[in-house]
Phi, psi and omega in degrees: 000137179287144179288150179290157179287129182292151180300324179295323178291318178298314182296316179294324178296312180298317180297319178293323175295319179296326180295327177296326177294335178299319180297318177297316181296323177296316180295322184282312191257333182263309184262355179050047180160232181271143175282132177302147185302318178298323179290317181297317179299318179295315181296314182294326182277324189259312189299312179303319180297312180293319181291321179294317177300313180296316180296318179293324178291319185278339180290145178291146178289141176267121179289136179271142177294154179299141178290128188272010181280000000 
């Protein structure tokens, strides 16, 4: 049987997806059109990494079941 997905993995995955929405929000509400390439490059390179790191760090650890061997 496959092990359940750990909370840290779930939190990091959701956070990385949410970071992608930040680029859309910047383009729509801050720049009122297209996000300038230097800003977009910085956001795509830095924000997902930081948000994923923070989400993984803050999420509770999932206890693994005892190995039955």
